[in-house]
C-alpha positions, 0 to 999 in steps of 0.5 A, a space after each residue: 573335849 571328847 574322850 573315849 575311855 579304854 580301861 586297863 587295870 591298873 591304868 585308865 587310858 583316854 583317847 582325846 579326839 581332834 577339837 571341833 568347832 560348832 558346825 565345822 568339819 572334823 580336824 585332821 589332827 591325829 588323836 592323842 592318848 593320855 594315860 593316868 595310873 589310877 589307884 583307888 582312894 577312900 571316898 569313891 574317887 581315884 588318885 591319878 599320877 601321870 608321871 610314874 605309870 607302868 612300874 612293874 611288880 618287884 620294883 623296890 618292893 612295890 606292886 604293879 602300878 604302885 605309883 605315888 598319887 599326885 593329888 589329881 582326882 578323876 571319877 571312876 569310869 561310867 558303869 565301873 564297879 565300886 572301889 574296894 573298901 580300904 579295909 578289904 584286900 584288892 581282888 586278885 587278877 586271874 590272868 597275870 600279864 606276861 613280861 619279857 626280859 630280853 638279855 636277862 640272866 638273873 630271875 625276877 618274879 613275874 618276868 620271863 628271861 630270853 637270852 641268846 645263851 642258854 642258862 639255868 634261869 633262861 626261859 627262852 633261848 634265842 636271838 633278840 631279833 627273832 621273837 617268832 615263837 611268841 604270838 602277837 600281843 603276848 606281853 604287857 612289858 618288854 625290857 632290854 638293857 644294852 641289847 639294841 647297840 649290838 644290832 646293825 642299823 641298816 636293817 636289823 635294828 628297825 626290824 627288831 623294834 617292829 618285832 618287839 612292838 608286835 609281841 606287846 599287848 595294846 598299851 604295853 610298855 617297852 623299857 630300853 637302855 643303850 649306851 648314850 653316844 652323846 655322853 660317851 663322846 663327851 667323855 672321850 674328848 675329856 682329856 683333862 679328866 680322863 687319861 688314855 686308859 680311861 678314854 680307851 675304856 670309853 671307846 670300848 663302850 662305844 664299839 663293844 669289848 670284842 671279848 666274845 662273838 656277841 660283844 660287838 656294837 653295830 650302832 651308836 644311839 643317842 636320844 634323837 636316833 633312838 626316838 627316830 627308830 622307835 617312831 618308825 617301829 610304831 611306838 608312841 609316848 616315847 619318854 627319856 627317864 633317868 633310871 628304871 630301878 627295875 634290875 641291877 644291870 647296865 641301865 644304871 652303869 656308872 663310869 667316872 661318876 657319870 651314868 653312861 646309859 640312855 634309858 627310855 620307855 615307849 608305848 604300843 597304842 591301838 591304831 598306831 602302827 609303823 609307817 609304811 615303806 
């Protein structure tokens, strides 16, 4: 299979082109991107794990790309430098990637915080729907937990996702968490297990607590709806995950013993832009 290799430490991405038969015209099938989280291992080979790539620094004390290997072996890229010896420290990366936490409040190493409300640890004060202060391809990772549901679904939601896509670097990752409308709807109808006060609390999770000017929800999202909006914004490799284990926030919120958040990741791939009007 034809592969064009594009290295990005600590990941290696491979572009798989359309399959062609001998003498046949090129297929119109869209090229796919495959990614492996590569960790150098003794013996001049690399251990690749395709299921846990993209974990940022500070996640349970891990370093960037600190995924456990699955045993899949891939050779180093052609012309790449020899892997460091296991006894020698890995070389420092002079240009550390920027990471943006939208809606954050608590500082975390390596992350810049943007919040609509100024605070002691807020690096950028402003609305999540306007990242015009940042040039294109500013961030390697963008994280937002329980932000999107506050946006109007007619125009604001999609425009905001396109803006987040714009500020991500190629191969960058978006981490998203929203209240899961499917789970909340099921809880709302569970009259045997939840009393009226419990179900009223569920209703507030759907529509917002209405205790402040920003505490109103403009949309309910489930996996299908959010996947649609992410695709329309130009994202690819959209994946639902159970937990992020990145921040102690609403992405791991429980109610009556159930996790109520929908957590998803999405990637910005070169050449994959939002569909035209």
